[in-house]
C-alpha positions in Angstrom: 116.3 68.6 -6.2 113.1 69.2 -8.2 109.9 68.7 -6.5 107.4 66.6 -8.4 103.9 68.1 -9.3 102.3 65.1 -7.4 104.1 66.0 -4.0 102.5 67.0 -1.1 101.7 70.9 -0.7 104.4 72.5 1.6 102.6 74.0 4.9 102.6 77.6 3.4 100.8 76.5 0.2 98.4 74.6 2.4 97.6 77.1 4.6 97.4 79.8 2.1 94.8 77.4 0.4 93.1 76.9 3.3 93.0 81.3 4.0 91.1 81.6 0.8 88.2 79.0 0.2 86.5 81.0 -2.7 88.2 79.8 -5.7 87.0 79.8 -9.1 85.6 76.5 -9.3 83.6 77.3 -6.1 82.4 80.7 -7.6 81.2 78.6 -10.8 79.5 76.3 -8.5 77.7 79.0 -6.7 76.8 80.6 -10.1 75.3 77.4 -11.5 73.4 77.1 -8.5 71.8 80.3 -8.4 70.6 80.3 -12.3 69.6 76.8 -11.6 67.1 78.0 -9.0 66.6 80.9 -11.0 65.1 78.8 -13.7 63.3 76.3 -11.5 61.2 79.3 -10.1 60.6 80.6 -13.4 59.5 77.5 -14.7 57.4 76.9 -11.9 55.9 80.4 -12.0 55.1 80.7 -15.6 53.1 77.0 -15.5 51.1 78.3 -12.4 50.3 81.3 -14.4 49.1 78.7 -17.6 47.1 76.8 -15.3 45.3 79.5 -13.6 44.6 81.2 -17.1 43.2 77.7 -18.4 41.0 77.2 -15.5 39.7 80.5 -15.7 39.1 80.0 -19.5 37.1 76.9 -18.8 35.1 77.8 -16.0 31.3 78.6 -16.8 31.5 82.2 -15.7 34.1 83.2 -18.0 31.9 82.4 -20.7 28.9 84.4 -20.2 
């Protein structure tokens, strides 16, 4: 008898999947989250530096 691909996995296969929760999809999700955080922090940093520079250039003490 041939098992259907949609059939419930055997208990041995289910236990091996539970033993290794780190899959390719989980790894990609972790990498995507890390890149999102890295880019977001970089944008916030550059925006802050530009805002401080613009404020410094516009102050009266910097014009003398």
